NUGUZA-403335 format. One record per residue: residue in one letter; x, y, z of N, C-alpha, C in turn; residue number from 1. Coordinates in steps of 0.001 Angstrom, whole numbers, plus 500000, padded with zeros to 6 digits. Layout:
N
VEXTOR   residuo     n_px     n_py     n_pz    ca_px    ca_py    ca_pz     c_px     c_py     c_pz   num
VEXTOR         A        X        Y        Z        X        Y        Z        X        Y        Z   NUM
...
This chain:
345
VEXTOR   residuo     n_px     n_py     n_pz    ca_px    ca_py    ca_pz     c_px     c_py     c_pz   num
VEXTOR         M   500855   498814   500000   500000   500000   500000   500876   501214   500000     1
VEXTOR         R   500488   502082   499162   501309   503279   498973   501065   504264   500078     2
VEXTOR         K   502147   504769   500675   502010   505747   501772   501803   507142   501215     3
VEXTOR         R   500833   507788   501846   500556   509187   501453   501683   510075   501986     4
VEXTOR         P   502085   511015   501161   503170   511911   501629   502719   512770   502796     5
VEXTOR         R   503640   512978   503745   503286   513802   504919   503234   515262   504522     6
VEXTOR         Q   502091   515868   504913   501913   517302   504588   502654   518164   505609     7
VEXTOR         R   503258   519249   505044   503975   520180   505950   502973   521003   506749     8
VEXTOR         R   503284   521115   508004   502379   521901   508862   502593   523385   508615     9
VEXTOR         K   501479   524020   508433   501544   525474   508240   501944   526154   509528    10
VEXTOR         N   502636   527312   509331   503048   528101   510522   501832   528560   511280    11
VEXTOR         S   501861   528387   512519   500743   528797   513379   501117   530065   514114    12
VEXTOR         N   500113   530829   514363   500353   532072   515130   500842   531788   516523    13
VEXTOR         K   500554   530577   516969   500942   530229   518326   502312   529605   518379    14
VEXTOR         S   502899   529371   517177   504213   528731   517168   505262   529716   517640    15
VEXTOR         P   506280   529184   518241   507345   530086   518713   508091   530681   517556    16
VEXTOR         D   508643   531830   517743   509418   532506   516694   510688   531742   516432    17
VEXTOR         F   511289   531235   517475   512449   530379   517306   512606   529526   518548    18
VEXTOR         Q   513392   528519   518394   513582   527590   519500   515063   527372   519726    19
VEXTOR         E   515379   527112   520941   516736   526738   521308   516666   525452   522116    20
VEXTOR         N   517677   524666   521983   517762   523461   522788   518412   523771   524114    21
VEXTOR         D   517744   523282   525126   518374   523359   526457   519153   522074   526607    22
VEXTOR         Y   520404   522136   526362   521223   520934   526337   521349   520296   527699    23
VEXTOR         A   521138   521056   528716   521233   520476   530053   520046   519563   530334    24
VEXTOR         S   518834   520012   529915   517624   519233   530224   517123   518447   529045    25
VEXTOR         G   517639   518808   527883   517178   518147   526668   515876   518688   526145    26
VEXTOR         R   515414   519779   526752   514145   520373   526302   514427   521500   525339    27
VEXTOR         K   513397   521779   524544   513466   522924   523639   512747   524087   524276    28
VEXTOR         I   513417   525222   524228   512840   526432   524834   512396   527346   523715    29
VEXTOR         S   511134   527803   523811   510573   528693   522784   510632   530122   523257    30
VEXTOR         F   510990   531046   522345   510992   532510   522636   510019   533164   521694    31
VEXTOR         R   508989   533706   522233   507988   534340   521398   508281   535833   521265    32
VEXTOR         N   507898   536376   520161   508094   537825   519904   506942   538578   520517    33
VEXTOR         K   507134   539054   521750   506061   539782   522447   506218   541278   522264    34
VEXTOR         K   505100   541927   521966   505120   543385   521845   504855   544012   523201    35
VEXTOR         E   505731   544944   523567   505539   545633   524849   504579   546795   524666    36
VEXTOR         D   503696   546980   525642   502761   548118   525611   503442   549342   526193    37
VEXTOR         F   503513   550398   525396   504064   551663   525934   503454   552823   525170    38
VEXTOR         T   503466   554001   525867   502935   555232   525265   504089   556074   524809    39
VEXTOR         P   504175   556383   523534   505304   557172   523048   505344   558551   523699    40
VEXTOR         V   506582   559057   524035   506756   560385   524647   506762   561436   523560    41
VEXTOR         S   505918   562469   523726   505827   563527   522716   506877   564597   522978    42
VEXTOR         N   507480   565178   521923   508450   566271   522037   507782   567626   522199    43
VEXTOR         K   506492   567728   522013   505777   569002   522119   505522   569340   523584    44
VEXTOR         S   505791   570689   523978   505554   571122   525353   504107   571548   525530    45
VEXTOR         T   503685   571542   526769   502313   571940   527088   502212   573459   527131    46
VEXTOR         P   501020   574054   527057   500848   575525   527159   501412   576085   528460    47
VEXTOR         Q   501258   575343   529562   501762   575822   530848   503281   575933   530842    48
VEXTOR         Q   503921   574912   530190   505383   574945   530102   505867   576111   529257    49
VEXTOR         R   505166   576368   528172   505553   577497   527321   505405   578825   528059    50
VEXTOR         K   504344   578968   528838   504116   580206   529599   505223   580437   530626    51
VEXTOR         T   505611   579361   531309   506681   579470   532314   508002   579875   531677    52
VEXTOR         T   508286   579295   530524   509528   579613   529809   509573   581085   529408    53
VEXTOR         I   508442   581597   528911   508377   583011   528494   508610   583941   529681    54
VEXTOR         I   508001   583612   530821   508146   584451   532021   509602   584492   532469    55
VEXTOR         I   510259   583331   532453   511678   583268   532863   512539   584112   531937    56
VEXTOR         L   512269   584029   530634   513039   584827   529671   512837   586321   529882    57
VEXTOR         L   511585   586720   530142   511299   588145   530360   512001   588656   531608    58
VEXTOR         L   511949   587879   532698   512616   588289   533930   514123   588409   533728    59
VEXTOR         T   514687   587477   532996   516125   587534   532707   516476   588792   531913    60
VEXTOR         L   515646   589121   530927   515877   590317   530110   515803   591587   530940    61
VEXTOR         I   514821   591643   531850   514663   592831   532704   515888   593013   533592    62
VEXTOR         L   516384   591933   534184   517565   592019   535046   518800   592471   534271    63
VEXTOR         V   518954   591946   533058   520102   592344   532233   520045   593829   531921    64
VEXTOR         V   518865   594307   531533   518708   595732   531194   518949   596600   532417    65
VEXTOR         F   518423   596166   533585   518556   596946   534812   520019   597156   535188    66
VEXTOR         F   520813   596101   535137   522217   596230   535522   523071   596845   534431    67
VEXTOR         W   522551   596916   533227   523315   597494   532119   523195   599003   532040    68
VEXTOR         I   522024   599531   532438   521780   600974   532339   522781   601726   533200    69
VEXTOR         K   523381   602755   532643   524372   603567   533356   523672   604521   534316    70
VEXTOR         P   524381   604937   535405   523782   605867   536377   523250   607145   535745    71
VEXTOR         Q   523988   607699   534744   523528   608945   534141   522238   608745   533360    72
VEXTOR         Q   522024   607493   532855   520780   607215   532153   519617   607186   533135    73
VEXTOR         I   519893   606685   534347   518858   606699   535378   518551   608130   535770    74
VEXTOR         N   519600   608976   535818   519404   610378   536188   518499   611101   535217    75
VEXTOR         I   518555   610700   533954   517679   611331   532968   516223   611120   533363    76
VEXTOR         L   515912   609881   533766   514541   609582   534186   514187   610369   535444    77
VEXTOR         E   515168   610446   536384   514905   611183   537617   514622   612649   537329    78
VEXTOR         N   515394   613228   536422   515219   614642   536096   513860   614909   535463    79
VEXTOR         I   513382   613932   534716   512068   614099   534108   511007   614229   535190    80
VEXTOR         F   511121   613347   536205   510114   613357   537250   510325   614480   538241    81
VEXTOR         K   511598   614983   538331   511860   616102   539226   511341   617410   538651    82
VEXTOR         T   510881   617399   537435   510312   618604   536853   509113   619075   537661    83
VEXTOR         Y   508533   618148   538398   507366   618484   539179   507676   618373   540663    84
VEXTOR         T   507200   619332   541434   507348   619290   542879   505983   619464   543511    85
VEXTOR         I   505881   619049   544758   504619   619162   545467   504740   620270   546494    86
VEXTOR         E   503841   621207   546449   503829   622333   547380   502593   622219   548251    87
VEXTOR         I   502772   622309   549562   501656   622209   550486   501246   623619   550901    88
VEXTOR         I   500029   624001   550586   499506   625314   550948   498119   625107   551537    89
VEXTOR         N   497933   625617   552795   496648   625481   553468   496164   624031   553485    90
VEXTOR         N   497117   623115   553783   496831   621686   553865   496335   621084   552567    91
VEXTOR         Q   496507   621772   551456   496144   621232   550157   497401   621089   549338    92
VEXTOR         S   497543   619958   548634   498724   619753   547805   498383   620031   546367    93
VEXTOR         K   499326   620630   545684   499135   620872   544263   500458   620668   543557    94
VEXTOR         T   500400   620223   542334   501596   619985   541540   501911   621237   540742    95
VEXTOR         K   503186   621632   540773   503580   622811   540016   504878   622523   539281    96
VEXTOR         M   505030   623101   538140   506272   622929   537397   507304   623912   537932    97
VEXTOR         L   508550   623465   538025   509616   624354   538474   509666   625590   537594    98
VEXTOR         K   509823   626755   538232   509669   628019   537524   510953   628455   536828    99
VEXTOR         T   510790   629132   535718   511899   629803   535063   512088   631168   535727   100
VEXTOR         S   513176   631866   535385   513409   633202   535950   512245   634140   535646   101
VEXTOR         K   511714   634034   534439   510595   634883   534046   509368   634592   534897   102
VEXTOR         E   509128   633312   535165   507964   632935   535973   508153   633330   537435   103
VEXTOR         K   509387   633224   537935   509671   633648   539306   509415   635139   539465   104
VEXTOR         T   509906   635910   538492   509698   637358   538529   508216   637698   538494   105
VEXTOR         A   507462   636993   537664   506017   637230   537565   505327   636936   538895   106
VEXTOR         S   505750   635882   539580   505167   635528   540880   505451   636618   541912   107
VEXTOR         I   506670   637154   541889   507030   638224   542828   506212   639481   542546   108
VEXTOR         K   506082   639827   541281   505296   641014   540923   503837   640846   541342   109
VEXTOR         E   503320   639656   541176   501930   639391   541560   501748   639585   543059   110
VEXTOR         F   502743   639127   543842   502670   639292   545293   502758   640767   545702   111
VEXTOR         L   503571   641549   545000   503833   642939   545402   502803   643941   544900   112
VEXTOR         K   501983   643548   543943   501154   644543   543250   500137   645242   544155   113
VEXTOR         E   499714   644606   545222   498732   645218   546120   499370   645867   547342   114
VEXTOR         K   500690   645879   547415   501363   646410   548602   501451   647932   548537   115
VEXTOR         K   501446   648550   549701   501469   650010   549781   502864   650570   549506   116
VEXTOR         G   503880   649892   549986   505246   650345   549783   505775   649970   548407   117
VEXTOR         T   506940   650530   548071   507628   650181   546818   508835   649317   547181   118
VEXTOR         Y   509004   648236   546431   510046   647269   546778   510912   646923   545566   119
VEXTOR         G   512175   646686   545848   513091   646160   544836   513666   644855   545348   120
VEXTOR         I   513865   643908   544435   514426   642614   544838   515381   642130   543762   121
VEXTOR         Y   516486   641555   544208   517502   641027   543299   517939   639667   543821   122
VEXTOR         V   517905   638662   542936   518291   637297   543310   519387   636829   542354   123
VEXTOR         Y   520426   636232   542927   521541   635705   542120   521879   634318   542633   124
VEXTOR         N   521633   633304   541796   521958   631928   542164   523465   631713   542007   125
VEXTOR         L   524125   631350   543080   525589   631254   543090   526102   629953   542481   126
VEXTOR         N   525206   629025   542150   525615   627789   541470   525599   627940   539961   127
VEXTOR         D   524496   628481   539443   524364   628556   537973   524404   629982   537438   128
VEXTOR         N   524615   630988   538351   524724   632405   537962   523441   632951   537343   129
VEXTOR         Q   522340   632266   537555   521047   632778   537085   520608   633917   537999   130
VEXTOR         K   520093   634985   537407   519659   636132   538217   518335   636681   537703   131
VEXTOR         Y   517594   637281   538601   516303   637873   538248   515894   638840   539358   132
VEXTOR         G   514887   639617   539109   514443   640555   540133   513392   641523   539647   133
VEXTOR         V   513081   642466   540527   512091   643516   540263   512702   644839   540711   134
VEXTOR         N   512614   645862   539872   513182   647182   540193   514672   647084   540546   135
VEXTOR         E   515408   646288   539733   516815   646022   540060   517692   647265   540028   136
VEXTOR         I   517400   648224   539155   518277   649397   539048   517610   650675   539554   137
VEXTOR         K   516480   650513   540227   515835   651672   540859   516633   652051   542102   138
VEXTOR         I   516862   653355   542305   517626   653818   543462   516717   653914   544683   139
VEXTOR         F   517154   653266   545763   516416   653249   547028   517284   653845   548134   140
VEXTOR         P   516674   654283   549235   517469   654630   550412   518196   653382   550901   141
VEXTOR         A   519501   653504   551136   520279   652321   551521   520184   652026   553005   142
VEXTOR         A   520037   653094   553814   520102   652949   555272   521401   652207   555628   143
VEXTOR         S   521351   651284   556571   522587   650636   557033   523125   649570   556089   144
VEXTOR         V   522444   649296   554988   523008   648394   553980   524308   648988   553431   145
VEXTOR         N   524437   650330   553479   525657   650969   552990   526845   650803   553934   146
VEXTOR         K   526639   650122   555060   527790   649752   555887   528608   648648   555209   147
VEXTOR         V   527978   647882   554313   528666   646756   553667   529847   647223   552816   148
VEXTOR         P   529685   648209   551906   530864   648653   551156   531943   649266   552049   149
VEXTOR         I   531540   649907   553138   532526   650462   554069   533342   649341   554714   150
VEXTOR         M   532661   648290   555171   533333   647165   555816   534262   646439   554837   151
VEXTOR         L   533777   646209   553615   534587   645492   552629   535801   646318   552197   152
VEXTOR         A   535609   647625   552050   536747   648483   551689   537819   648447   552781   153
VEXTOR         F   537388   648460   554049   538322   648417   555169   539035   647063   555230   154
VEXTOR         L   538290   645973   555043   538889   644634   555066   539898   644440   553930   155
VEXTOR         S   539605   645042   552784   540558   644922   551668   541873   645636   551993   156
VEXTOR         Q   541784   646738   552749   543000   647426   553201   543742   646605   554263   157
VEXTOR         L   542988   645964   555135   543593   645099   556154   544289   643904   555503   158
VEXTOR         E   543656   643357   554457   544244   642215   553759   545572   642589   553105   159
VEXTOR         K   545696   643837   552703   546937   644306   552087   547973   644732   553129   160
VEXTOR         K   547625   644540   554415   548526   644845   555538   548769   646343   555703   161
VEXTOR         L   547826   647153   555185   547929   648593   555433   547467   648916   556846   162
VEXTOR         Y   546618   648059   557386   546197   648117   558793   546193   646689   559317   163
VEXTOR         F   545961   646562   560635   545910   645230   561243   544691   645130   562152   164
VEXTOR         L   544134   643944   562235   542902   643744   562995   543061   644084   564471   165
VEXTOR         D   544261   643892   565014   544460   644178   566436   544944   645606   566697   166
VEXTOR         D   545048   646424   565635   545309   647859   565842   544172   648453   566668   167
VEXTOR         K   544483   649486   567445   543477   650057   568345   543126   651494   567975   168
VEXTOR         Y   541875   651808   568251   541378   653165   568022   540772   653672   569333   169
VEXTOR         T   541092   654931   569640   540549   655542   570850   539379   656448   570486   170
VEXTOR         L   538248   656204   571087   537015   656937   570777   537142   658412   571148   171
VEXTOR         K   536734   659267   570194   536717   660723   570428   535266   661176   570601   172
VEXTOR         S   535111   662300   571225   533749   662802   571447   533060   663129   570128   173
VEXTOR         Y   533808   663603   569136   533201   663964   567863   532903   662742   566967   174
VEXTOR         D   533327   661569   567420   533017   660351   566667   531569   659898   566868   175
VEXTOR         V   530990   660297   567972   529697   659735   568373   528594   660157   567410   176
VEXTOR         Q   527891   659147   566902   526698   659360   566081   525484   659062   566962   177
VEXTOR         D   524904   660128   567464   523883   659984   568506   522494   659743   567913   178
VEXTOR         Y   522372   658641   567188   521072   658272   566617   521117   656792   566241   179
VEXTOR         G   519966   656231   566077   519845   654882   565537   520453   653802   566416   180
VEXTOR         T   520999   652804   565764   521443   651593   566460   522893   651695   566908   181
VEXTOR         G   523231   650822   567869   524616   650732   568321   524802   651185   569752   182
VEXTOR         S   525862   650698   570384   526137   650991   571798   527341   651903   571999   183
VEXTOR         M   528150   652117   570959   529357   652925   571123   529048   654358   571507   184
VEXTOR         R   527911   654849   571079   527576   656256   571376   527372   656489   572875   185
VEXTOR         Y   527187   655400   573612   526993   655536   575055   528312   655396   575832   186
VEXTOR         Q   529395   655139   575106   530679   654938   575775   531413   656271   575969   187
VEXTOR         E   532248   656298   576984   533009   657507   577294   534117   657710   576255   188
VEXTOR         P   534368   658954   575862   535536   659221   575014   536797   658705   575715   189
VEXTOR         G   537706   658145   574924   538902   657536   575487   538794   656012   575524   190
VEXTOR         T   537585   655474   575291   537427   654011   575251   538135   653460   574007   191
VEXTOR         E   538875   652370   574194   539636   651793   573086   538899   650614   572443   192
VEXTOR         Y   539035   650538   571128   538449   649441   570349   539473   648958   569325   193
VEXTOR         T   539594   647661   569180   540422   647146   568091   539657   647314   566773   194
VEXTOR         Y   540385   647288   565686   539722   647388   564379   538799   646179   564154   195
VEXTOR         D   539207   645055   564670   538365   643867   564583   537027   644110   565283   196
VEXTOR         K   537057   644738   566447   535829   645016   567205   534964   646048   566494   197
VEXTOR         L   535595   647054   565893   534825   648051   565149   534040   647391   564007   198
VEXTOR         L   534678   646464   563319   534008   645756   562227   532874   644883   562759   199
VEXTOR         E   533118   644209   563857   532083   643351   564449   530861   644171   564865   200
VEXTOR         L   531103   645312   565513   529988   646171   565942   529224   646733   564740   201
VEXTOR         S   529951   647075   563694   529299   647601   562485   528369   646563   561865   202
VEXTOR         G   528771   645284   561921   527975   644226   561307   526897   643673   562199   203
VEXTOR         K   527288   643089   563314   526326   642384   564161   525326   643314   564844   204
VEXTOR         K   525779   644515   565211   524894   645441   565922   524505   646656   565091   205
VEXTOR         S   525012   646699   563846   524747   647832   562964   525053   649163   563663   206
VEXTOR         D   526187   649200   564337   526558   650365   565140   526960   651519   564223   207
VEXTOR         N   526215   652619   564293   526467   653772   563425   527796   654453   563765   208
VEXTOR         T   528132   654522   565038   529379   655169   565431   530584   654352   564955   209
VEXTOR         A   530516   653037   565076   531617   652178   564630   531848   652338   563124   210
VEXTOR         A   530765   652340   562340   530905   652498   560891   531449   653882   560549   211
VEXTOR         H   531038   654895   561305   531518   656260   561074   533031   656349   561341   212
VEXTOR         V   533492   655687   562391   534930   655687   562720   535720   655009   561604   213
VEXTOR         I   535231   653876   561118   535918   653166   560036   535994   654047   558781   214
VEXTOR         S   534892   654756   558478   534879   655655   557315   535947   656732   557443   215
VEXTOR         N   536100   657261   558657   537097   658305   558873   538515   657750   558752   216
VEXTOR         I   538736   656527   559214   540065   655910   559094   540424   655733   557619   217
VEXTOR         L   539443   655231   556835   539679   654976   555412   539783   656256   554594   218
VEXTOR         G   538877   657183   554874   538752   658386   554051   537690   658176   552977   219
VEXTOR         A   536865   659181   552778   535752   659062   551825   536241   658753   550414   220
VEXTOR         G   537373   659318   550033   537897   659105   548683   538225   657635   548420   221
VEXTOR         N   538799   656954   549422   539139   655540   549254   537891   654660   549117   222
VEXTOR         I   536854   655020   549848   535606   654244   549756   534974   654437   548381   223
VEXTOR         D   534938   655680   547902   534366   655957   546575   535160   655234   545482   224
VEXTOR         N   536472   655252   545606   537316   654585   544621   537074   653068   544634   225
VEXTOR         F   536914   652523   545834   536628   651090   545991   535356   650711   545232   226
VEXTOR         M   534318   651509   545372   533042   651201   544715   533122   651417   543205   227
VEXTOR         E   533889   652405   542808   534035   652678   541379   534740   651526   540665   228
VEXTOR         V   535780   650995   541301   536510   649864   540714   535580   648662   540541   229
VEXTOR         L   534659   648477   541458   533730   647349   541389   532550   647612   540461   230
VEXTOR         G   532448   648818   539946   531378   649146   539008   530055   649481   539661   231
VEXTOR         L   530086   649896   540908   528848   650232   541631   528510   651699   541386   232
VEXTOR         Q   527956   651968   540218   527739   653350   539784   526522   653995   540430   233
VEXTOR         N   525634   653190   541000   524400   653741   541571   524397   653732   543093   234
VEXTOR         T   525585   653609   543674   525697   653581   545136   526470   654803   545602   235
VEXTOR         S   525922   655500   546606   526574   656695   547156   526502   656650   548677   236
VEXTOR         I   527672   656734   549323   527704   656785   550785   527191   658144   551259   237
VEXTOR         D   527608   659199   550564   527196   660558   550966   525692   660730   550885   238
VEXTOR         N   525087   660223   549808   523635   660364   549634   522852   659211   550264   239
VEXTOR         N   523577   658232   550801   522978   657060   551441   521935   656395   550533   240
VEXTOR         E   522390   656022   549332   521478   655382   548389   522201   654279   547618   241
VEXTOR         T   521421   653343   547116   521962   652237   546342   520819   651569   545584   242
VEXTOR         T   521144   650517   544850   520138   649697   544167   520292   648256   544651   243
VEXTOR         V   519250   647470   544439   519351   646061   544843   520433   645353   544033   244
VEXTOR         Q   520617   645782   542794   521632   645152   541956   523039   645479   542468   245
VEXTOR         D   523286   646744   542822   524594   647136   543358   524880   646422   544677   246
VEXTOR         A   523924   646485   545592   524125   645875   546910   524269   644358   546784   247
VEXTOR         G   523468   643758   545902   523574   642317   545686   524898   641930   545067   248
VEXTOR         T   525387   642749   544142   526661   642464   543477   527818   642431   544472   249
VEXTOR         L   527791   643281   545477   528833   643266   546513   528921   641894   547181   250
VEXTOR         F   527769   641325   547502   527755   640013   548156   528173   638904   547196   251
VEXTOR         V   527793   639028   545934   528219   638038   544937   529742   638030   544832   252
VEXTOR         L   530324   639217   544703   531780   639316   544569   532497   638851   545828   253
VEXTOR         A   531913   639142   546985   532514   638692   548247   532485   637172   548335   254
VEXTOR         Y   531386   636574   547950   531255   635110   547984   532269   634446   547054   255
VEXTOR         K   532452   635025   545875   533343   634427   544870   534817   634737   545107   256
VEXTOR         G   535116   635495   546174   536513   635789   546487   537136   636824   545578   257
VEXTOR         E   536329   637676   544973   536862   638680   544058   537142   640015   544744   258
VEXTOR         I   536768   640122   546013   537099   641327   546784   538170   640986   547812   259
VEXTOR         L   537888   639988   548627   538847   639500   549614   539411   638189   549093   260
VEXTOR         K   540688   638155   548868   541315   637022   548180   541640   635853   549107   261
VEXTOR         T   541859   636122   550391   542237   635055   551322   541015   634598   552121   262
VEXTOR         E   540992   633297   552429   539868   632729   553170   539732   633353   554548   263
VEXTOR         N   540844   633715   555168   540803   634276   556507   539965   635558   556549   264
VEXTOR         Y   540236   636491   555637   539502   637756   555648   538086   637588   555094   265
VEXTOR         K   537939   636699   554146   536602   636404   553619   535699   635854   554732   266
VEXTOR         N   536219   634919   555499   535438   634338   556592   535209   635334   557722   267
VEXTOR         K   536168   636241   557906   535975   637301   558894   534759   638157   558529   268
VEXTOR         F   534703   638529   557259   533571   639318   556786   532258   638580   557028   269
VEXTOR         F   532222   637306   556684   531003   636512   556885   530630   636456   558366   270
VEXTOR         S   531622   636327   559236   531333   636198   560672   530717   637472   561244   271
VEXTOR         Y   531111   638634   560704   530574   639902   561201   529077   640058   560880   272
VEXTOR         L   528616   639337   559869   527229   639511   559415   526376   638256   559606   273
VEXTOR         T   526823   637371   560496   526088   636139   560773   525553   636179   562205   274
VEXTOR         Y   524308   635719   562393   523658   635713   563709   523749   637096   564360   275
VEXTOR         T   523207   638054   563648   523221   639441   564114   522064   639669   565087   276
VEXTOR         E   521931   640912   565526   520799   641251   566393   519505   641438   565597   277
VEXTOR         F   519598   641287   564279   518430   641573   563432   518186   640383   562491   278
VEXTOR         E   517480   639388   562979   517272   638153   562228   515802   637954   561843   279
VEXTOR         D   515050   639057   561770   513607   638946   561552   513183   639107   560094   280
VEXTOR         R   514136   639159   559175   513778   639397   557770   514210   638232   556888   281
VEXTOR         I   515320   638334   556165   515730   637214   555308   515876   635909   556101   282
VEXTOR         P   516567   635912   557267   516696   634650   558014   515359   634051   558445   283
VEXTOR         A   514368   634902   558679   513062   634409   559130   512279   633718   558016   284
VEXTOR         G   512719   633874   556772   512017   633256   555653   512637   631963   555165   285
VEXTOR         V   513705   631515   555850   514383   630271   555437   514350   629299   556614   286
VEXTOR         P   514602   628003   556356   514579   627026   557450   515538   627388   558573   287
VEXTOR         E   515150   627040   559793   515968   627322   560965   517335   626654   560819   288
VEXTOR         E   518339   627295   561333   519728   626827   561290   520389   627036   559927   289
VEXTOR         T   519666   627631   558985   520298   627984   557709   521200   629193   557928   290
VEXTOR         K   522424   629099   557455   523364   630213   557642   523031   631331   556667   291
VEXTOR         V   522881   632543   557215   522592   633722   556395   523570   634827   556772   292
VEXTOR         V   524360   635263   555807   525260   636415   555971   524529   637613   555388   293
VEXTOR         H   524188   638594   556220   523301   639657   555715   523452   640958   556506   294
VEXTOR         K   522937   642023   555907   522937   643336   556571   521589   643995   556363   295
VEXTOR         I   520969   644364   557482   519660   645047   557414   519867   646565   557342   296
VEXTOR         G   518786   647267   557070   518808   648728   557084   517430   649253   557425   297
VEXTOR         N   517366   650237   558319   516087   650819   558742   516114   652340   558650   298
VEXTOR         L   515064   652874   558096   514747   654299   558188   513228   654391   558232   299
VEXTOR         E   512701   655578   558330   511247   655692   558301   510724   655233   556928   300
VEXTOR         G   509863   654241   556929   509312   653703   555684   510281   652829   554907   301
VEXTOR         V   511429   652512   555525   512465   651720   554842   512783   650481   555682   302
VEXTOR         F   512643   649328   555065   512963   648048   555718   513757   647205   554721   303
VEXTOR         N   515073   647236   554874   515965   646600   553906   516661   645381   554497   304
VEXTOR         D   517081   644497   553628   517937   643383   554023   518581   642799   552774   305
VEXTOR         C   519895   642611   552818   520647   642046   551696   521685   641062   552231   306
VEXTOR         G   521900   639955   551517   522909   639022   551979   522989   637745   551176   307
VEXTOR         I   523671   636762   551768   523900   635459   551147   523197   634399   551972   308
VEXTOR         V   522433   633539   551302   521798   632401   551959   522583   631150   551572   309
VEXTOR         F   523173   630498   552575   523980   629301   552329   523074   628072   552385   310
VEXTOR         A   522992   627369   551260   522138   626185   551166   522725   625271   550106   311
VEXTOR         E   521989   624208   549779   522436   623320   548700   522604   624104   547413   312
VEXTOR         N   521667   625029   547181   521786   625994   546090   521909   627386   546709   313
VEXTOR         P   523128   627816   547041   523295   629120   547695   522932   630254   546749   314
VEXTOR         Y   522470   631351   547321   522081   632486   546490   522230   633791   547257   315
VEXTOR         V   522351   634865   546498   522344   636217   547064   520938   636777   546916   316
VEXTOR         L   520456   637389   547969   519132   638014   547953   519249   639418   548528   317
VEXTOR         C   518754   640389   547790   518745   641771   548280   517344   642349   548106   318
VEXTOR         I   516822   642904   549199   515480   643511   549185   515586   644913   549776   319
VEXTOR         L   515191   645908   549004   515151   647298   549462   513723   647819   549346   320
VEXTOR         S   513421   648844   550127   512041   649356   550118   512020   650843   550427   321
VEXTOR         E   510882   651451   550126   510611   652838   550526   509109   653028   550631   322
VEXTOR         N   508722   654008   551469   507302   654312   551689   506514   653084   552142   323
VEXTOR         S   507168   652279   552924   506541   651036   553380   506038   651196   554813   324
VEXTOR         P   504759   650931   555065   504245   651025   556436   504950   650022   557351   325
VEXTOR         E   505078   650378   558615   505787   649520   559561   505132   648156   559720   326
VEXTOR         E   503795   648147   559620   503095   646870   559766   503206   646000   558509   327
VEXTOR         E   503732   646574   557413   503833   645835   556154   505271   645431   555819   328
VEXTOR         G   506203   646384   555958   507564   646198   555455   508272   644922   555895   329
VEXTOR         P   508447   644706   557209   509170   643497   557634   508485   642203   557178   330
VEXTOR         L   507151   642194   557152   506427   640993   556719   506640   640719   555235   331
VEXTOR         V   506680   641789   554439   506907   641626   553003   508302   641068   552750   332
VEXTOR         V   509306   641612   553447   510677   641126   553271   510759   639648   553665   333
VEXTOR         R   510129   639302   554761   510146   637917   555227   509469   636984   554215   334
VEXTOR         H   508338   637430   553681   507607   636583   552721   508381   636441   551407   335
VEXTOR         L   508990   637524   550961   509818   637439   549749   510983   636475   549951   336
VEXTOR         S   511570   636503   551148   512657   635581   551461   512170   634131   551373   337
VEXTOR         K   510980   633878   551886   510408   632524   551839   510122   632097   550399   338
VEXTOR         M   509586   633020   549596   509309   632704   548192   510587   632319   547450   339
VEXTOR         V   511640   633116   547652   512893   632864   546935   513517   631550   547392   340
VEXTOR         W   513422   631258   548687   513938   629970   549163   513250   628816   548418   341
VEXTOR         E   511936   628905   548287   511188   627832   547616   511503   627777   546129   342
VEXTOR         F   511833   628929   545529   512251   628925   544125   513590   628206   543949   343
VEXTOR         E   514515   628468   544879   515905   628058   544669   516275   626731   545314   344
VEXTOR         N   515471   626264   546279   515816   625021   546989   514598   624127   547143   345
């Protein structure tokens, strides 16, 4: 009987992919091709991740820019915002733009327009040399403001060693000026004073007799020549008159060292006119403890004060008046001093 040929078995899905003999046991080991279940990882970031990345980049950029900007570039921004200041008036705050010289002058004129007296004012900023005023070249009674050119003329002679501060003067009966301010007129003839003391009395106490003695020591011609060299054409000791511009210019030149060249004599001059017996005008309009070198002047209807205000922005201020009522004059000078302080500092 003929044998039927053996049919080849078809590959089954269950058949192993390959087999190996386990020679130790004699068994065949099957290894099937198993697919592992896994979720592929996507390279795309989520919206939250993108947002975080953007924030980090922005913060990094801000820090880089902040540390890169130069100090002067920051100052530009500061100056922009410093254009505005806050002024408190009657418990109300208002924003105002810093004034130009023209605007400052307009504000002063507005304040003075209803006043009974006539006033002149001169302001000179010693940092930027900006100046402005009202009635700057109008001639006013100088009163004791004219002691300033006398004192400076005498100090300039002392600086040249033509006289000495410890030189002494003996009071004569004809020296006494029996009017106005000062204590020398009450002293007995024969009383001795050093030149340093005469200058101190002329400044701090506005002593008329002390200033008269200094004038006699110098001679009227030397004082006139001193003022002429400085260009003070509208100032007269004999006529007791000056302008705010002339009187203010004296203080400007003194501050800049153009009259007294050495610090010793310059500081001496300042000391004679600091913390005087008359601090109710320019000093009363500035913050307490502000140093003010100044000289007042009084006559009937005249309330004057001129000097230097030492501050972050130092300035010269001179105020002269005439026909001013007693109840008005000192208050006007004080208020003008306060206005100028707020303009300049």
